[in-house]
N, C-alpha and C positions, 0 to 999 in steps of 0.2 A: 092354298097352303095355310096351315095353322101354326102358330108360334107359341112355344112354352119355354119358360126360363126357370131353372132351379139353381140355387146356390148350394155349396157343400153344407150338409146338415138339414136341408129342406126335406119335408116329408115326401117320400116317393109315392105314397098312395094318392095324395092330393094332386101330384103331377100327372099320374096316369089317368085320374078322373078327368083332368082338364084336357089331356092331349090325345087320348086313345079312343074317345067315344066314336069318332068317325075315321080314325087312322087306319090305313092299311099298310103303309110303309113309313117307318120312323127313321129319321136320320138325326145326327147330333152335331153340335158345334161345341168344342172344348177349347177354352181360351181364358186368360186372366181378365175377368170381368170386374174385379174390384182390386183395391190396393194400388201400389205404385206403378203397376204395369197395366192399369185399366185402359189406358190409351190404346194399347195393343189389342185388347179385347174389343174396343169400340171399332177399330178398323175391321176386325173379323166379322162383327155383327153387321156392320154396314155392307160388307161384301156379300154376306148371306142374304140380306134383304134385296140387294141389287140383282141377285141371281134368280129371283122369282120367275122371270120368263124362261130361263133354262130348265128350272124344275117343272114348270107347266108343260114344256115340250116333252120332257121325260114322262110325265103323267099320261099324256096322250098316247104315247107308244105302249106303255105297260098297262094302261087301263086301271091304274090305282092312284089314290091320293098319296101325296108325300107330306108328312108332318115333320116339324123340327123341334128338337129339344136342345136347349142351351144350358151348359154347365160351366161353372167357374172353377178352374184348376189353380188359380192364384199364382201361376208360373212356378209351382212347387211340386216336387216329386210325389210326396205323400198325398197331397190333395188331388193330384192328377190321377193317382190310382183309385182313390175314393170316387172321383168323378167318373172315371172309366167304368167302374163297377155299377154306378147308377145308370149309365147309358146302356150297359149290357143287360142289366135287369129290366130296363124299360123296353128292350127288344129292338134296339137300333140295328140297322144293317150297314151303316156307313157313318164315319165320324170325320168331319173336317177339323183338323187340329192334330195334336196340341201345338201351341205356338212356340214354346220354349223347349230347347233340347232336354233340359233337366226334367221336364214334365213329360215330353213325348216318349222318351226312351222307356221309362217304367210303365207308362200307360199302354204303349204298343204291345207289350207282352200280354196284358189283359185282353186286348182285342184279338190278338192272334189266337190265343187259347179259346176264345169264345166264338171265333169265326166271323169277326166283324172287320170290314175294310176300313183302313185309316189312310188319309192323305194329309200331310202337313205342308204348309206353305213356307215355313220359316225355320224349322228345326234343322240345323245344318251339321250337327255333330255326326261324324261318320258312323258311329256305333248304331245309330238308328236303323240303318239298312245293311249292316254287316253281320247279321245274326241268322241269315237264312230264313227270314220270315216271308211268308207268301202273300200276306194281305196288307203290308205296310209300304207306303209310297211317300214321295215328296216331290214338289214342283220347283224346288230351289236347289242349286248346286251345293255340294258339301264344303266343309270348312277348308279343305285342301287348297282351294282356289284363293280364298282370302289370306291364308297363311303365306302363300307364295307372294302375293301382292304386297302384304305388309313387310315381309322380309326384304323384298326388293327396295322398298322405300327406306327402311332402316339402313340397309347396306349403302345407300347413297351418302350417308354421313361418314363413311370411311371405316376401314377395319379397326382403327384404333379409337373410334368414337365411344363415348360413355353412353351406353344404351340401357334402358330399363324396360322390363316387361312385367306388368302388374295385372293380375286377374282378380275376379271376384269370388272364386271358389265354386262357382256354378258349373254345371256340365258344359254349358255353352261357352262361357268365358274362359274357363280353365283349359278346356279342350283345344280351343283356338290358340291360346297362349302357348301351350305345349307344342302344338303343330308348328307355330311360327318359330319357336326356339329350335326345333329340330331342323327346319330349313336353314336357319342361320348357322347352326352347328355344322351342317354339311358344307357350308362355305367358310368354315374356320372363323366364324364371328361369334364371340361369346358375350352375351349381355352382362353388364356389370351387376345388375340386380334382376333377379327373377323371383317374384314373391306374390302372395295373395293377400287380399284384405278381407275384413269382415263387412259384408254389405249391411246397409241399414243404419250406419253411424251418421252422426251429424258433423263430425270433424275428423279430418284425415291429416292432422298436423304431424303425427309421428311418421307417416309415409313421406310427407313433404320434407321433413327434416333429413331423412335418409337420401332423398333425391338431391337435396341441396348440398349435403356433405359430400356426395359422390360426384358433384358437378355434372349431373345428367344433362345431356344435350337433346335426347329424343326419348320420349316415353310412349310406349305402346300400352294403352289401357284397354284390356279385354273384359268388357262388362256392360252393364245396362246403363241407360241414360241418367238415372238418379245419381249413382256414385260417380260416373264420369263427369257429370256436370258439377258436382261438389268439388271433386279433385281439381279440375282446371280453374274453377272460380277461386278456390282458396289459394292455389298456386300463384295465379296472377295477382291476387291481393298481396302476396308476399314478395312480389317482384320477380318471381321465377319465370324465365323466358324460354324454357325448353319447348321443342316442337312436340305437340301431342297428336297421336294417331289413335283413333278408336276403331270400332267395328260397326257392322251394319245396323246394329240397334240404335245408332245415333241419327238415323234418318227419320227423326220425329221432332216436331216443334217442342216436345217435352224437354229435349236436351237443352234447347236455348232457354226455356223457362227456368231450368235449374242453373245453368251456367251464366246467363246474362251475356254481357258483352265479352266476357272471357271466352265464349265459344268461338269468337272470331278467329278464323284461320285453322281451326281444328279439322284435321283430315280424317277420312274414313272410307274404306271400300264398302259398297253396299249394292244391293240388288239394283239393276239398272232402272232408271227413271222411265216409266212407260207411258206417261200421260200424253206425250207427243207422238206416240207410235200409231201408225195407221191401223194396226191390228186391234188397238184398244180404243179407238176414237168413239165409237158408238157407246161403249160401256162407260167411258169417262163422262160422256154427256148424260148418261143415265144417273151416275152418281151425283153430278152437279144439279140435276133436276131434283134429286132428293135433298139438296142443300148440304151435301158433304163433299169436301175436296179429297180425292183419292190419293193422298200422299203416302210416302213410306211403303209399307208392304200391302196396302189395300188391294191393289190389282193382282198381286200374287195370291192373296186370300181368295179373291174372286175366282182365279184360275182353278183353285181346288174344287169348287162347286161346279164350275163350268165343265171341267174335264170329266168329273164323275157323271154329270147329267148326260154328256155326249156318249160316254161309254155305256151307260144304261140304255140309251136310245139305240146304239149300235148292237148291243147284245140282246135287246128286247127283254131285259131282265134286270132286276136289282139284286139278284143273288150275289153275295160278296165274292165267291170263288169265280163265278162266271164273269163278273165285272173286272176282277183282277186279271184274268186271262186276257180279256179284251183290252185292258190298258197296256199290257205288255206286248200284245201282238199288233197294235195299230198306232197310227199317228193321228193327232187331233189338232184342228185349228182353234187356237185360244187367244186370249189377250197377250200371252207370252210369245205368240207365233205358233208354228207347227211343232208340237212336242210329242214325245213318246216316253217310254220307260224301259230300263234295262232289266235284267233278270233279278237284280237286287231291289228294284223299286225306285232307283234313282232316275231323275229326269234326264232325258236326252233331247238334243236339238235346240238347246238354248245356251247362251253365254250370259250367266246371271249377273256378274259383278263388274262394277266400274268405280273409279275414284270420284269422291265428292269432297267439298270443302264448305265450311260454314262462313257465310258472308252476309252482313247486314240482316240478321235475324232469319235467314233462310239458308238452305244448303243448295249448292249449285255444282254442276260437273266441274271437275278440276281441269283447267286448261293445260294440256300436256306441254305447251310452250313455256308455261310458267311454273311447272311442277317442281323445279329445283330452287325457286325463289324463296 
């Protein structure tokens, strides 16, 4: 395998000269490789590198080399579309990514039109797979599951509790916030505050003033680790003691780096921890041999490249339409267990989410016996 990386704005001619001299099949990775979400991109790239044996097995079946092109989508819709066009112009047949729903949704339209297969590990917004697209898949469950879990937790505070739902205005965060509000509304529970913030700020004092004035008891913050960390750190510095619930993006040490000790006790539903799973044991060892601890979404990222490689082997082809049919018609043994895909491209055969809590600078499974403490 050969590896090439390009950032938005990089010259395509130079990229092709580097990657296509010996290439017969080109695949892509699209993720945030720079900026505040670069930790997310690192997990994707480490997963890609760990999947080299799976790619080599596919190469042996199809008799062609597989080359990789990496693009930076910055977790941004416009940059994701630009990155998707770069991959399409370079001739990729498959893209692992995009990581963020706000990037994956617009980019997926580019791939569908161009006849390129895409599998995302972390884009959970339902819209990604609700548009009748034939070549778009994901290995993680949709936001619906998280919304029900968060609503259940918020409901434990009682129907008269002062609840706030705050999102970051991104497709991922806002979509999950709205889904959670809808679940609560069906139970006749109305949040006292439902609002969005502007991401990228250094101070959220105005939001905290509103939460304090409303005597908020529980805050569901639906957004990424940077803003979530700043909000809870600043809230605790002001002596505000509300319970904070986040979303699966908080399953990264980056959240603790932003929040410090204020992260202690923050709850969030996230993709299930797989490092102790027998299905993932050999792959976890592979990551650790690379000197990388596969936390957060890393193993889900690995599953994207693993399941594509296995579908290619089963189909004896890397043709996107052929591989897409193979994905829908079969089940595959992966680090996630045995999975398949439904007609929409949503994963089947896995239960993705569980509750976690931050304790002593790491996140651990929430003990159901102490869940109400």
